[in-house]
Steps between C-alpha positions, in 0.01 A plus 500: 500500500641843395553751777705791619624530852632830641716527807738737670264761642518628845546814727798711418601849618507796257823487302528121529486228243310194408522238229168353377496172321242371252536122435313332214371141519365304210631727231817672383529865606747590229227480235280742680498873556517537873364796696514611855193692609416650835182599678491726799201513728220692343676550165504339156747232404792649304780352301838561663728326266504240219746287306435374150514140380811403329725808483419602859440869419391671819255779589454701820239754610652837575447475873737202539761575231851485640378314810342175377662237266314216336697194391435147383685173593411252239666210678277558810199597290464808728470878449632735761419854605789653686364805694746751644453835676145399594259770597175490699311553176631178371278317756269270313428142409729399221375258233679340206322436164600283203355566152539320178269452200188557690601308807507699825624368835502700833652419836344538839707791590761598775458785737765765520475744787750796521478660840711621783 
């Protein structure tokens, strides 16, 4: 059964770092465009970053440019989101999404809380 599993969330102080993982089961991540989305309480879900299938071209929303890095480990069938210089406004549930040829998978999400 195909599924995505996120991990790595938690409580971190402002200025700290976290690395989120998105592991795929039942399909090969490399063939899919992978996006990291987040949804803060009371707000719409927004895309934070994505990495294309194949070439691995990356995209970042302006609010995280220079702080977040998306990467893919094909051997581990996992995509990562390295988050540095975290701010309270980064607090949200983070989800990963895989898309290819009309197929669309979502994980259950992992909570990131940035607070002192």
